[in-house]
N, CA, C and O atoms as CSV, one atom per row, in Angstrom:
chain,resi,resn,atom,element,x,y,z
A,1,MET,N,N,22.171,-6.439,30.766
A,1,MET,CA,C,21.367,-7.485,30.241
A,1,MET,C,C,20.347,-7.844,29.909
A,1,MET,O,O,20.125,-8.143,28.735
A,2,ARG,N,N,19.377,-7.918,30.929
A,2,ARG,CA,C,18.216,-7.916,30.949
A,2,ARG,C,C,17.680,-6.954,30.252
A,2,ARG,O,O,16.648,-7.468,29.823
A,3,PHE,N,N,17.750,-5.384,29.687
A,3,PHE,CA,C,17.248,-4.796,29.041
A,3,PHE,C,C,17.818,-4.783,27.778
A,3,PHE,O,O,17.507,-3.730,27.221
A,4,ASN,N,N,18.800,-5.773,26.792
A,4,ASN,CA,C,19.219,-6.030,25.884
A,4,ASN,C,C,17.898,-7.272,25.581
A,4,ASN,O,O,17.185,-7.242,24.578
A,5,THR,N,N,17.799,-8.233,26.599
A,5,THR,CA,C,16.623,-9.428,26.685
A,5,THR,C,C,15.633,-8.566,26.200
A,5,THR,O,O,15.475,-8.663,24.983
A,6,ILE,N,N,14.802,-7.625,26.859
A,6,ILE,CA,C,13.606,-7.164,26.674
A,6,ILE,C,C,13.694,-6.410,25.249
A,6,ILE,O,O,12.976,-6.502,24.254
A,7,PHE,N,N,14.534,-5.836,25.447
A,7,PHE,CA,C,14.468,-5.015,23.504
A,7,PHE,C,C,14.491,-6.031,22.852
A,7,PHE,O,O,13.399,-6.075,22.286
A,8,PHE,N,N,15.317,-7.242,22.467
A,8,PHE,CA,C,14.993,-8.181,21.346
A,8,PHE,C,C,13.740,-8.752,21.237
A,8,PHE,O,O,13.122,-9.104,20.233
A,9,LEU,N,N,13.356,-8.810,22.791
A,9,LEU,CA,C,11.909,-9.596,22.735
A,9,LEU,C,C,10.945,-8.773,22.141
A,9,LEU,O,O,10.021,-9.340,21.559
A,10,LEU,N,N,10.981,-7.214,22.178
A,10,LEU,CA,C,10.221,-6.224,21.694
A,10,LEU,C,C,10.311,-6.467,20.519
A,10,LEU,O,O,9.315,-7.081,20.135
A,11,ILE,N,N,11.114,-6.262,19.654
A,11,ILE,CA,C,11.239,-6.149,18.286
A,11,ILE,C,C,10.763,-7.386,17.760
A,11,ILE,O,O,9.728,-7.233,17.111
A,12,LEU,N,N,11.124,-8.419,17.815
A,12,LEU,CA,C,10.856,-9.672,17.938
A,12,LEU,C,C,9.457,-9.885,17.403
A,12,LEU,O,O,9.102,-10.314,16.305
A,13,SER,N,N,8.731,-9.473,18.471
A,13,SER,CA,C,6.937,-9.419,18.645
A,13,SER,C,C,6.716,-8.659,17.919
A,13,SER,O,O,5.900,-9.214,17.182
A,14,CYS,N,N,6.937,-7.280,17.409
A,14,CYS,CA,C,6.786,-6.140,16.828
A,14,CYS,C,C,7.053,-6.835,15.264
A,14,CYS,O,O,6.392,-6.383,14.330
A,15,LEU,N,N,7.746,-7.612,15.089
A,15,LEU,CA,C,7.913,-7.741,13.993
A,15,LEU,C,C,7.353,-8.873,13.152
A,15,LEU,O,O,7.256,-8.822,11.926
A,16,CYS,N,N,6.897,-10.169,14.110
A,16,CYS,CA,C,6.075,-11.047,14.008
A,16,CYS,C,C,4.524,-10.536,14.039
A,16,CYS,O,O,3.689,-11.396,13.762
A,17,VAL,N,N,4.141,-9.474,14.290
A,17,VAL,CA,C,2.953,-8.815,14.623
A,17,VAL,C,C,2.755,-8.355,12.786
A,17,VAL,O,O,1.803,-8.674,12.073
A,18,ALA,N,N,3.895,-7.587,12.409
A,18,ALA,CA,C,3.705,-6.896,11.058
A,18,ALA,C,C,3.669,-7.803,9.866
A,18,ALA,O,O,3.108,-7.485,8.817
A,19,LEU,N,N,4.258,-8.894,10.051
A,19,LEU,CA,C,4.107,-10.192,8.834
A,19,LEU,C,C,3.199,-10.272,8.858
A,19,LEU,O,O,2.609,-10.125,7.788
A,20,ALA,N,N,2.275,-10.615,10.298
A,20,ALA,CA,C,1.383,-11.722,10.157
A,20,ALA,C,C,0.224,-11.116,9.576
A,20,ALA,O,O,-0.671,-11.868,9.190
A,21,GLN,N,N,0.025,-9.199,9.382
A,21,GLN,CA,C,-0.777,-8.501,8.997
A,21,GLN,C,C,-0.549,-8.438,7.332
A,21,GLN,O,O,-1.243,-7.589,6.774
A,22,THR,N,N,0.336,-9.229,6.472
A,22,THR,CA,C,0.500,-8.779,6.030
A,22,THR,C,C,-0.106,-9.841,4.812
A,22,THR,O,O,0.294,-11.002,4.895
A,23,THR,N,N,-0.929,-9.546,3.831
A,23,THR,CA,C,-1.426,-10.536,2.893
A,23,THR,C,C,-0.942,-10.306,1.426
A,23,THR,O,O,-0.768,-9.216,0.880
A,24,TYR,N,N,-0.745,-11.650,0.857
A,24,TYR,CA,C,-0.355,-11.163,-0.832
A,24,TYR,C,C,-1.490,-12.160,-1.321
A,24,TYR,O,O,-1.437,-13.381,-1.472
A,25,GLU,N,N,-2.731,-11.099,-1.562
A,25,GLU,CA,C,-3.998,-11.584,-2.587
A,25,GLU,C,C,-3.357,-11.474,-4.223
A,25,GLU,O,O,-2.571,-10.675,-4.731
A,26,ASP,N,N,-4.066,-12.629,-4.750
A,26,ASP,CA,C,-3.773,-12.784,-6.223
A,26,ASP,C,C,-4.501,-11.955,-7.009
A,26,ASP,O,O,-5.230,-12.269,-7.950
A,27,CYS,N,N,-4.156,-10.377,-6.372
A,27,CYS,CA,C,-5.314,-9.497,-7.268
A,27,CYS,C,C,-4.959,-8.850,-8.692
A,27,CYS,O,O,-3.775,-8.522,-8.769
A,28,CYS,N,N,-5.718,-8.600,-9.820
A,28,CYS,CA,C,-5.312,-7.650,-11.159
A,28,CYS,C,C,-5.681,-6.145,-10.748
A,28,CYS,O,O,-6.726,-5.626,-10.357
A,29,PHE,N,N,-4.099,-5.551,-11.053
A,29,PHE,CA,C,-4.841,-3.842,-11.193
A,29,PHE,C,C,-4.836,-3.303,-12.236
A,29,PHE,O,O,-4.566,-2.104,-12.166
A,30,LYS,N,N,-5.123,-3.891,-13.709
A,30,LYS,CA,C,-5.041,-3.750,-14.927
A,30,LYS,C,C,-5.547,-4.890,-15.767
A,30,LYS,O,O,-5.306,-6.087,-15.607
A,31,TYR,N,N,-6.273,-4.330,-16.669
A,31,TYR,CA,C,-6.836,-5.053,-17.509
A,31,TYR,C,C,-5.887,-5.431,-19.170
A,31,TYR,O,O,-5.007,-4.765,-19.714
A,32,VAL,N,N,-6.487,-6.674,-19.573
A,32,VAL,CA,C,-5.626,-6.894,-20.772
A,32,VAL,C,C,-6.645,-6.130,-22.012
A,32,VAL,O,O,-7.788,-6.571,-21.893
A,33,ASN,N,N,-6.539,-5.159,-23.105
A,33,ASN,CA,C,-7.232,-4.381,-23.747
A,33,ASN,C,C,-8.069,-5.427,-24.990
A,33,ASN,O,O,-9.270,-5.304,-25.231
A,34,GLU,N,N,-7.343,-6.240,-25.548
A,34,GLU,CA,C,-8.128,-7.019,-26.498
A,34,GLU,C,C,-7.146,-8.321,-26.205
A,34,GLU,O,O,-6.070,-8.117,-25.644
A,35,MET,N,N,-7.560,-9.766,-26.624
A,35,MET,CA,C,-6.838,-11.101,-26.728
A,35,MET,C,C,-7.266,-11.423,-28.463
A,35,MET,O,O,-8.368,-11.508,-29.004
A,36,LYS,N,N,-6.218,-11.517,-28.873
A,36,LYS,CA,C,-6.261,-12.403,-30.538
A,36,LYS,C,C,-7.153,-13.508,-30.440
A,36,LYS,O,O,-7.181,-14.208,-29.427
A,37,PRO,N,N,-7.772,-13.680,-31.275
A,37,PRO,CA,C,-8.328,-15.042,-31.430
A,37,PRO,C,C,-7.419,-16.230,-31.145
A,37,PRO,O,O,-7.825,-17.158,-30.446
A,38,ARG,N,N,-5.958,-16.218,-31.777
A,38,ARG,CA,C,-5.236,-17.003,-31.473
A,38,ARG,C,C,-4.850,-17.499,-30.067
A,38,ARG,O,O,-4.855,-18.612,-29.541
A,39,THR,N,N,-4.458,-16.062,-29.585
A,39,THR,CA,C,-4.291,-16.386,-28.091
A,39,THR,C,C,-5.710,-17.454,-27.120
A,39,THR,O,O,-5.681,-18.489,-26.454
A,40,GLN,N,N,-6.798,-16.477,-27.538
A,40,GLN,CA,C,-7.916,-17.007,-26.932
A,40,GLN,C,C,-7.930,-18.693,-27.025
A,40,GLN,O,O,-8.114,-19.271,-25.954
A,41,ARG,N,N,-7.762,-19.452,-28.135
A,41,ARG,CA,C,-7.934,-20.772,-28.137
A,41,ARG,C,C,-6.887,-21.329,-27.167
A,41,ARG,O,O,-6.583,-22.487,-27.450
A,42,HIS,N,N,-6.353,-20.905,-26.270
A,42,HIS,CA,C,-5.164,-21.345,-25.330
A,42,HIS,C,C,-5.901,-21.163,-23.672
A,42,HIS,O,O,-5.341,-21.473,-22.620
A,43,ALA,N,N,-7.337,-20.557,-23.822
A,43,ALA,CA,C,-7.676,-20.159,-22.535
A,43,ALA,C,C,-8.280,-21.575,-22.278
A,43,ALA,O,O,-8.729,-22.394,-23.080
A,44,VAL,N,N,-8.166,-21.615,-21.021
A,44,VAL,CA,C,-8.750,-23.551,-20.614
A,44,VAL,C,C,-9.533,-23.257,-19.508
A,44,VAL,O,O,-10.046,-24.272,-19.039
A,45,LYS,N,N,-9.829,-22.158,-18.882
A,45,LYS,CA,C,-10.640,-22.136,-17.388
A,45,LYS,C,C,-10.422,-20.565,-16.982
A,45,LYS,O,O,-9.409,-19.891,-17.170
A,46,TYR,N,N,-11.702,-20.156,-16.351
A,46,TYR,CA,C,-11.311,-18.779,-16.139
A,46,TYR,C,C,-12.268,-18.618,-14.045
A,46,TYR,O,O,-13.163,-19.267,-13.502
A,47,ARG,N,N,-11.453,-17.504,-13.616
A,47,ARG,CA,C,-12.431,-16.964,-12.577
A,47,ARG,C,C,-12.803,-15.507,-12.159
A,47,ARG,O,O,-11.968,-14.700,-12.567
A,48,GLU,N,N,-13.483,-15.140,-11.693
A,48,GLU,CA,C,-13.949,-14.123,-11.534
A,48,GLU,C,C,-13.124,-13.183,-9.748
A,48,GLU,O,O,-12.898,-13.647,-8.630
A,49,GLN,N,N,-12.965,-12.062,-10.224
A,49,GLN,CA,C,-12.078,-11.335,-9.155
A,49,GLN,C,C,-13.378,-10.181,-9.171
A,49,GLN,O,O,-13.977,-9.630,-10.094
A,50,VAL,N,N,-13.512,-10.096,-7.421
A,50,VAL,CA,C,-14.527,-9.200,-7.286
A,50,VAL,C,C,-13.720,-8.559,-6.357
A,50,VAL,O,O,-12.721,-8.993,-5.784
A,51,VAL,N,N,-14.541,-6.929,-6.227
A,51,VAL,CA,C,-14.238,-6.097,-5.607
A,51,VAL,C,C,-14.550,-6.643,-3.735
A,51,VAL,O,O,-15.562,-7.157,-3.258
A,52,ASP,N,N,-13.128,-6.238,-3.000
A,52,ASP,CA,C,-12.801,-6.617,-1.749
A,52,ASP,C,C,-11.774,-6.598,-1.502
A,52,ASP,O,O,-10.855,-6.641,-2.320
A,53,GLY,N,N,-11.653,-6.515,-0.090
A,53,GLY,CA,C,-10.088,-6.071,0.388
A,53,GLY,C,C,-8.768,-5.621,-0.127
A,53,GLY,O,O,-8.372,-4.482,0.120
A,54,GLY,N,N,-8.335,-6.138,-0.561
A,54,GLY,CA,C,-6.835,-5.639,-1.583
A,54,GLY,C,C,-7.328,-5.339,-3.210
A,54,GLY,O,O,-7.223,-4.295,-3.854
A,55,CYS,N,N,-7.677,-6.141,-3.455
A,55,CYS,CA,C,-8.292,-6.301,-5.213
A,55,CYS,C,C,-9.427,-5.185,-4.982
A,55,CYS,O,O,-10.258,-4.974,-4.098
A,56,ASN,N,N,-8.974,-4.411,-6.509
A,56,ASN,CA,C,-10.375,-2.785,-6.250
A,56,ASN,C,C,-10.927,-2.662,-7.846
A,56,ASN,O,O,-11.548,-1.803,-8.472
A,57,ILE,N,N,-10.461,-3.758,-8.104
A,57,ILE,CA,C,-10.995,-3.714,-9.864
A,57,ILE,C,C,-12.139,-4.757,-10.578
A,57,ILE,O,O,-11.613,-5.256,-11.573
A,58,PRO,N,N,-13.202,-5.130,-10.435
A,58,PRO,CA,C,-13.897,-6.348,-10.401
A,58,PRO,C,C,-13.032,-6.499,-12.212
A,58,PRO,O,O,-12.767,-5.621,-13.033
A,59,ALA,N,N,-12.816,-7.996,-12.243
A,59,ALA,CA,C,-11.868,-8.478,-13.385
A,59,ALA,C,C,-12.642,-10.086,-13.330
A,59,ALA,O,O,-13.362,-10.542,-12.442
A,60,ILE,N,N,-12.101,-10.857,-14.894
A,60,ILE,CA,C,-12.234,-11.944,-15.209
A,60,ILE,C,C,-11.047,-12.513,-15.872
A,60,ILE,O,O,-10.723,-12.346,-17.048
A,61,ILE,N,N,-10.309,-13.355,-14.779
A,61,ILE,CA,C,-9.071,-14.030,-14.486
A,61,ILE,C,C,-8.714,-15.111,-16.082
A,61,ILE,O,O,-9.170,-16.246,-15.937
A,62,PHE,N,N,-8.241,-14.961,-17.007
A,62,PHE,CA,C,-8.199,-16.303,-17.652
A,62,PHE,C,C,-6.976,-17.207,-17.237
A,62,PHE,O,O,-6.164,-16.647,-16.500
A,63,THR,N,N,-6.676,-18.688,-17.635
A,63,THR,CA,C,-5.619,-18.932,-17.276
A,63,THR,C,C,-5.901,-19.989,-18.782
A,63,THR,O,O,-6.922,-20.415,-19.324
A,64,MET,N,N,-4.266,-20.130,-19.101
A,64,MET,CA,C,-3.848,-20.437,-20.036
A,64,MET,C,C,-3.332,-21.392,-20.333
A,64,MET,O,O,-3.210,-21.846,-19.196
A,65,ARG,N,N,-2.851,-22.205,-21.024
A,65,ARG,CA,C,-2.735,-23.664,-20.798
A,65,ARG,C,C,-1.310,-23.873,-20.100
A,65,ARG,O,O,-1.035,-24.969,-19.610
A,66,LYS,N,N,-0.830,-23.306,-20.081
A,66,LYS,CA,C,0.574,-23.142,-19.784
A,66,LYS,C,C,1.186,-22.275,-18.383
A,66,LYS,O,O,2.350,-22.080,-18.035
A,67,GLY,N,N,-0.135,-21.849,-17.747
A,67,GLY,CA,C,-0.562,-21.757,-16.732
A,67,GLY,C,C,-0.608,-19.895,-16.344
A,67,GLY,O,O,-1.104,-19.184,-15.470
A,68,ARG,N,N,0.217,-19.711,-17.563
A,68,ARG,CA,C,-0.201,-17.882,-17.511
A,68,ARG,C,C,-1.836,-16.986,-17.084
A,68,ARG,O,O,-2.759,-17.009,-17.899
A,69,GLU,N,N,-1.907,-16.602,-16.380
A,69,GLU,CA,C,-3.280,-15.454,-16.386
A,69,GLU,C,C,-2.892,-13.839,-17.045
A,69,GLU,O,O,-2.036,-12.959,-17.132
A,70,LEU,N,N,-4.400,-14.309,-17.440
A,70,LEU,CA,C,-4.467,-12.421,-18.168
A,70,LEU,C,C,-5.950,-11.968,-17.770
A,70,LEU,O,O,-7.035,-12.493,-18.021
A,71,CYS,N,N,-5.671,-11.001,-17.177
A,71,CYS,CA,C,-6.990,-10.524,-16.195
A,71,CYS,C,C,-7.554,-9.814,-17.508
A,71,CYS,O,O,-6.843,-9.586,-18.486
A,72,THR,N,N,-9.102,-9.442,-17.415
A,72,THR,CA,C,-9.884,-8.789,-18.128
A,72,THR,C,C,-10.637,-7.850,-17.979
A,72,THR,O,O,-10.448,-7.642,-16.781
A,73,ASN,N,N,-11.459,-7.010,-18.334
A,73,ASN,CA,C,-12.314,-6.830,-18.152
A,73,ASN,C,C,-13.771,-7.663,-18.389
A,73,ASN,O,O,-14.103,-8.220,-19.436
A,74,PRO,N,N,-14.650,-7.586,-16.965
A,74,PRO,CA,C,-15.861,-8.102,-17.448
A,74,PRO,C,C,-16.984,-7.375,-18.450
A,74,PRO,O,O,-17.858,-8.070,-18.968
A,75,ARG,N,N,-16.926,-6.233,-18.643
A,75,ARG,CA,C,-17.898,-5.481,-19.324
A,75,ARG,C,C,-18.071,-5.603,-20.533
A,75,ARG,O,O,-19.065,-5.355,-21.214
A,76,GLU,N,N,-16.427,-6.254,-20.988
A,76,GLU,CA,C,-16.163,-6.148,-22.504
A,76,GLU,C,C,-16.899,-7.474,-23.322
A,76,GLU,O,O,-17.052,-8.556,-22.754
A,77,ARG,N,N,-17.219,-7.289,-24.377
A,77,ARG,CA,C,-18.834,-8.920,-24.962
A,77,ARG,C,C,-17.691,-9.498,-25.496
A,77,ARG,O,O,-17.948,-10.683,-25.280
A,78,TRP,N,N,-16.556,-9.489,-26.069
A,78,TRP,CA,C,-15.495,-10.665,-25.859
A,78,TRP,C,C,-15.605,-11.357,-24.734
A,78,TRP,O,O,-16.227,-12.401,-24.534
A,79,VAL,N,N,-14.918,-10.667,-23.957
A,79,VAL,CA,C,-14.672,-11.758,-22.446
A,79,VAL,C,C,-16.227,-12.726,-22.149
A,79,VAL,O,O,-16.110,-13.927,-21.904
A,80,GLY,N,N,-17.029,-12.355,-22.178
A,80,GLY,CA,C,-18.361,-12.663,-22.461
A,80,GLY,C,C,-18.671,-14.374,-23.401
A,80,GLY,O,O,-19.227,-15.383,-22.967
A,81,ASP,N,N,-17.989,-14.091,-24.922
A,81,ASP,CA,C,-18.094,-14.716,-25.890
A,81,ASP,C,C,-17.157,-15.857,-25.026
A,81,ASP,O,O,-17.531,-17.024,-24.913
A,82,LEU,N,N,-16.061,-15.416,-24.516
A,82,LEU,CA,C,-14.869,-16.699,-24.226
A,82,LEU,C,C,-15.424,-17.100,-22.797
A,82,LEU,O,O,-14.752,-18.057,-22.413
A,83,MET,N,N,-16.136,-16.843,-22.094
A,83,MET,CA,C,-16.141,-17.535,-21.044
A,83,MET,C,C,-17.386,-18.562,-21.775
A,83,MET,O,O,-17.497,-19.480,-20.963
A,84,LYS,N,N,-17.979,-18.720,-22.474
A,84,LYS,CA,C,-18.891,-19.174,-23.064
A,84,LYS,C,C,-18.523,-20.342,-23.852
A,84,LYS,O,O,-18.980,-21.485,-23.876
A,85,LYS,N,N,-17.560,-19.758,-24.506
A,85,LYS,CA,C,-16.912,-20.851,-25.605
A,85,LYS,C,C,-16.243,-22.211,-24.481
A,85,LYS,O,O,-16.526,-23.387,-24.710
A,86,ILE,N,N,-15.263,-21.755,-23.177
A,86,ILE,CA,C,-14.731,-22.297,-22.187
A,86,ILE,C,C,-16.089,-23.280,-21.757
A,86,ILE,O,O,-16.090,-24.506,-21.862
A,87,ASP,N,N,-17.245,-22.447,-21.246
A,87,ASP,CA,C,-18.134,-23.655,-20.579
A,87,ASP,C,C,-18.597,-24.446,-21.513
A,87,ASP,O,O,-19.106,-25.437,-20.989
A,88,LYS,N,N,-18.668,-24.470,-22.886
A,88,LYS,CA,C,-18.888,-25.399,-23.425
A,88,LYS,C,C,-17.893,-26.813,-23.745
A,88,LYS,O,O,-18.348,-27.952,-23.849
A,89,LYS,N,N,-16.674,-26.498,-23.849
A,89,LYS,CA,C,-15.452,-27.192,-23.886
A,89,LYS,C,C,-15.461,-28.169,-22.675
A,89,LYS,O,O,-15.438,-29.399,-22.723
A,90,ARG,N,N,-15.517,-26.987,-21.062
A,90,ARG,CA,C,-15.471,-27.913,-20.142
A,90,ARG,C,C,-16.512,-29.063,-19.846
A,90,ARG,O,O,-17.681,-28.718,-19.676
A,91,PRO,N,N,-16.151,-30.536,-19.764
A,91,PRO,CA,C,-17.017,-31.434,-19.236
A,91,PRO,C,C,-17.899,-31.391,-17.961
A,91,PRO,O,O,-17.225,-31.164,-16.956
A,92,TYR,N,N,-19.140,-31.537,-17.746
A,92,TYR,CA,C,-19.759,-31.783,-16.901
A,92,TYR,C,C,-19.107,-33.117,-16.386
A,92,TYR,O,O,-18.461,-33.942,-17.032
A,93,PRO,N,N,-19.477,-33.111,-14.927
A,93,PRO,CA,C,-18.968,-34.811,-13.920
A,93,PRO,C,C,-20.387,-35.462,-14.369
A,93,PRO,O,O,-21.540,-35.042,-14.465
A,94,LYS,N,N,-19.634,-36.870,-14.628
A,94,LYS,CA,C,-20.962,-38.062,-14.598
A,94,LYS,C,C,-21.610,-38.072,-13.488
A,94,LYS,O,O,-21.091,-37.666,-12.448
A,95,LYS,N,N,-22.991,-38.596,-13.553
A,95,LYS,CA,C,-23.756,-38.738,-12.868
A,95,LYS,C,C,-23.760,-39.781,-12.282
A,95,LYS,O,O,-23.617,-40.730,-13.052
A,96,ASP,N,N,-23.924,-40.219,-10.603
A,96,ASP,CA,C,-23.757,-41.936,-10.545
A,96,ASP,C,C,-24.971,-42.771,-10.516
A,96,ASP,O,O,-25.880,-42.853,-9.689
A,97,LYS,N,N,-24.722,-43.441,-11.771
A,97,LYS,CA,C,-26.164,-44.273,-12.120
A,97,LYS,C,C,-26.616,-45.202,-11.147
A,97,LYS,O,O,-27.797,-45.536,-11.055
A,98,LYS,N,N,-25.612,-45.673,-10.342
A,98,LYS,CA,C,-26.195,-46.697,-9.225
A,98,LYS,C,C,-26.893,-45.741,-7.894
A,98,LYS,O,O,-26.570,-44.733,-7.265
A,99,GLN,N,N,-28.029,-46.715,-7.902
A,99,GLN,CA,C,-28.609,-45.903,-6.689
A,99,GLN,C,C,-28.792,-46.899,-5.483
A,99,GLN,O,O,-28.851,-48.087,-5.800
A,100,ARG,N,N,-28.862,-46.681,-4.547
A,100,ARG,CA,C,-28.980,-47.231,-3.232
A,100,ARG,C,C,-30.148,-47.746,-3.368
A,100,ARG,O,O,-30.785,-47.393,-4.360
A,101,ARG,N,N,-30.668,-48.568,-2.569
A,101,ARG,CA,C,-31.927,-49.071,-2.055
A,101,ARG,C,C,-32.045,-48.824,-0.621
A,101,ARG,O,O,-31.137,-49.334,0.034
A,102,LEU,N,N,-32.710,-48.334,-0.121
A,102,LEU,CA,C,-32.713,-48.362,1.546
A,102,LEU,C,C,-33.531,-49.761,2.158
A,102,LEU,O,O,-33.625,-49.939,3.373
């Protein structure tokens, strides 16, 4: 009886350690070669993927209106142009006009 309990606890602890070490990173593994102008209009934001951990290629990840994400090569000229277009569309936060007097 004791052997079964010890064996069960040993298996359970190994399983917990194995599951704790597994990470699910949101990484790109390949690039989209091109994006048509019609598709580019649907891009609302982007983020940069750097090479570290499980992510082994640099990428710019564009998020479309409906949430779809497309991975692109940051060295492509059209990628930089699209990033600039998105930055121009993005509203800047308003500055607070009220100032505190001490």
